[in-house]
N, C-alpha and C positions, 0 to 999 in steps of 0.2 A: 562484274562491275557493280558497285553500290547503287541501289535504287535511288533515283534523283527526285522522287516525290517528297514534298514537304507539306504536311497538313497544318493549316493555320485556323484555329478555332476562335471565332469572334461573334458575340451576340449583342443585341441592342441596336442602336442606330449608328450614326457616323462616328461618335466618340471612340468606339472600339474598332469599327470596320476600316476607317481611313488609315490608322496606323498599321493595321494588318495589310492593307493594300500597298502602303509604302514599303513595308518589309518584303512583301511578295514580289514587287517589282525589282528590288535589290537582289533577291534570291534568284529570280529569273535571269537577271544579267550574269549571274555567276553559274548558270547552267542548270539550275534546279527547276522543277515543275510544281508550283504551288497549287494546292487544292484547299478550298475553304469549307469548314464546317460552320454553318450560320443558323441563326434562328429563322424560322419560316414566317417572317413578317414582311410586310410590303416594303418598308424602308430598307431593310437589309438586302432583300432579294434585288431590288432596283439598283442599289449601289454596286453590288457584286456583278450583276448582269452588265452594267455599264463598263465595269473594269475589264470584262472579257475573261475572267478566271473561272475555272471549273469549280463547282460548289455542290455540297450536299446539305439540303435543308433539314432542320430538326424542329419538331413541334415541342419547343421547350423554352421557358422564360424564367424570370426571377422568382426567388423563393418568398412566399408570403411570410410576414414577420409574426403573425399570430396563428395559434392553433385553430384550424378551421377545416371545412371540407376542401377548400382550395389548397390547403397545406398537404392534405393526403393525396390530392390529385397531382400536386407537384412531385411528391415522392414516387408516384406511379410513373409519371413522365420522365423522372430522373432515371428510373430503372430501364425504361424503354430506350431512352437516349444513350445510356451506357452500352446496351447490346447493339444498338445501331452503330455507335462509334466503333465498337469492337469489330463488327462485320466489315466496316469500311477500312479499318486499319489493316485487316487481313487482305482486303481487296487491293488497296493502294501500296501496301508494304512501304510506308514512308521511312526515310532516313531519320526523321525527327518530327515531333508534334509540338507546335507552339501555341500556347493560349495567350491571347492578347486582350482578355477581359470579358466579363459577363459569365453567366452560369453555364453556357455551353462548353466553356473551358474545362469544367469539372469532369463530366463523363469522358471527354476527349483525352485529357491528360492522364486520368486514372486508367483508362483502357490502354493507352499507349505504354504506361509504366508496367502494367501486367504483361504486355506483349514484349517487354524488354527493349522498347524504343527510347531514344534520347528525348527528354522532355524539358521544355522551357516555358516560362511565363513572363509576361511583361505587364507592369502596372503603370497606367498613365497618370493617375492622380496622386496628390500628396498623401491622402489617407487611403490605404488599400481597401478594396471591396472584400466581402466575406469569402468569395470564391478564391481569390488569390492568396488570402491569409491561410486558407486550408491547403492550397496546392504548394505553397512555399515550403511546406514541411518535407516534401519528397521530390520536387522537381530538381532536375540537374542544375539549372540556373534560374535565378529570379532576377529579371532585369527591371530597373526602375527609372522613371523619368525625373523625379525630384530626389535629391540626396536626403532630404528630410523624411522620406518614406521608410528608410531602413529601420528606424526604431519601432515600427509597427509590426515587423516580422519576427517570428520565433527563431527561424533558422537564418542567421546572419552570415553564415559561412559561404552560402551559395549566391550571395547578392552581388550584382554588377551594375554600376551606374552607367547607363547608356544615353539618357535623354529620351525625348519623345520622337518617334519616326514622323518625318514631315515630307510632303510631296515636293519633289525636286523642281517641278515647273514653277513653283511659287518664287523660287530664287532666281529664275532665269528672266522673269519679267522686269521691265524698266518703266519709269514714270511716263516717259513720252509714249511708249507703246500702250500702257494702261489707259492713259487719257485718250489716245486715239481710238481705242476699242470702245470706250464709253462715250465718245464724242464730247469730251470735256476739255476745258482750257487748262493746259499744264501750268499756267502762271497764276491760277486762282487756288486759294486754300481749299482743300478737298477733305471732307469728313466721310468716313465709312461707318455704317451702323449695321450690326447683325446680332440676332439673338440666338438662333438655332434652327434646325430643320423643321421643327414642329411649331416654332413661333414663340414669342415672348410678349404678350399683350401689353403689360404695363410698361415694359422697356420700350417697345415700339412707339406707344402713344407719347410717353414722356420725351423720348428722343425727338420725335416730330415737333413737339411744342418747343423743345430746346433749340432746334434749328431755326424756328420762326423768331425766337428771341435773338439768336446770334446773327441772323441775316440782316437784322436792322442795324447791327453794329459793324459788321465786317463783310467784305465781298467774299462769298463762299459758294461752294457747290457740294451736294450730298449724294452718296450712294446708299440706299437703304434696302437691305436684304431682310425681309420680314419673317420668312418662314411661311408655312401654309396658313396657320391660324392668324386671323386678323389682317391678312394681306389686302383684301378688297377695301377694308376701311381706310388703311393708310394710303393705298393707291388713289382712292377717291379724294381724300383730303389733300393729297399732293398734286392733284391734276392741274391746278392753276398756279403752282409754285414754280418759280424760275430755277433752273439748274438743280432739280430734285428728282432723281431717278429711283424708282421703286421696283424691286424684283421679289418674287416669292422664294426663288432659289437661283443661285448663280454657279453654273458649272465652272466658268472661267474665273475662279476666285483669285487667281494670280494677277489678273488685270486690275481687279478691284483693290487689292493690296498695293500694287505698284502705283496706282493713281492717287492713293490716299496719303494725306499728311498726318492724320490722326484717326483713331478708331474708338468707337463705343461698342462694347460687346459683353456677353457673358464671360465667365471665367472657366470654361471647359479647358482641359489640359491641352487639347489641340490648338485652340486659339491662343492660349497663353504662350506656348512654345513657338508658334509661328510668329507672333508679335516680337518675342524676345530675339529670335534669330534674324528677323528682318530689321530689328532696331526701331520698330514703330512705337510711338507714344500712344497710350490708350487710357480710356476710362473703363474700368472693369466693374460690372454690376453682377455679382455672383447670383446664380439661381438659388433662392433661399430654401428650396425643398429637395435639393440634391442629397443623396445618401450621405450621412455623417457630415453634412454641410461642407463637403469636400471642395466645392468651387470657391468658397471663401478662403480656404487654406491654400488652394492653388494660387489665388490672387495675392494672398498675403506673402507667399514665398516669392512670387514674381515681382511684387512691388519693391523688393529689396534692390532691384536693378536701377531704381530711381526714375524710370520713365513711365511708371504705371500708377494711376490713381484709383483707389477703391471707393465706391459709393454703394453701400448696402441698399437693397431694394426698399426696405422700410423707411430709409432716409431720402429716397430718390424724389427729386422735384425738377421741373423744367429749369428752374433758376439755378440750382446748384450744379446740374448737369451742364448747362450752358457755360457757367462760370469755370468749370473744370476744363472744358474744351478751349475756352478763351485763354486760360492760363497756359495751356500747352502751346497754343499758337504764338503767344507773346514771349514765352520763356524757353521752350524746348529747342535745343541745338542738336541737330542730327549727328549721330556718331558716324564718322567716315568709314569705320571698320565694317566690313560686310561678312555675311555668313561664309563666303568663299575663303575667308582667312582661317576658318576652322579646319583642323586636320581631317576630321571625318564627320559625316552626318550621322545622326543616331541610328538610322537603319543600317548603315555600313558597319557600325560597331556591333549591332545585334547580329548581323549576318556573319561577321567574323567569329563571334562567340559560338554561334550554332555550328559553323563549319569546323571550328577547332574541336568541338565535341564529337562530331560524327566522322 
């Protein structure tokens, strides 16, 4: 009988880990046993531990862009990571290895290829990272979230458009349940704000000030997920504000999405796809220091759907942010079509591609 282990390699924080978990859950439903290769950092380990999946940590992170001592240390760690990946591929004897982003995918997928295993990669962002550009040359399949990503890859013959894997529980939540969980009134306009797991100081502060402007004009309530950095400052500012709830992290993101009528957030691929599939209108503020400015291009492609507004951080003010949200409230008409009308979720398409190959 074929070994039912599947190795999923994902480094960094939630942007790569969460799509890997969505895929892992789908593969588990189909009878496979996912094992993660992850970076040995606090964020990755905490997320994977909470998911309950087996994992192997690697002391390996992104490549420095300049020639330096750090660059030579990176090369040394790359060699060590390759041999560790090789040992664990011999140990688990996986049916396939899937890289879902970050540099840990490089030693994992190359070691798998040498061992004759089926190899797959998935790119979450519009502009691919260096790791996936390299791995695209010999992976069996390159799966992409945005159709516009195809032009950045050399080997176009192995590309499959799948979309971005999303957590199924997000689509099961309904507005009444979300508002009940947050102790909010379902009849009041609700704004959700989030920047990222590590925080987004300027976005957090500007969004707080924008809500103060808006609350003088409209009856509203706000859910603000700040991330770790700057959490206490926003929490203290909001202490005397009516209907303003502040969290540093929210595990039950499904309830927050369900309760909200509009969203202010960064333009990471995960957030963009969740918003699109839920049909939520949003103001996207791309992180300006993302590699290759990929968040801006994520936002630009998402904005073609018509319910996304982009404000670059350099142009961000409380006034124009408040105006963009007010425009959504006054003019946006929700689409009655739901994600359930889609034939397959992205992780289902990905799982089918992997199973076909093995």
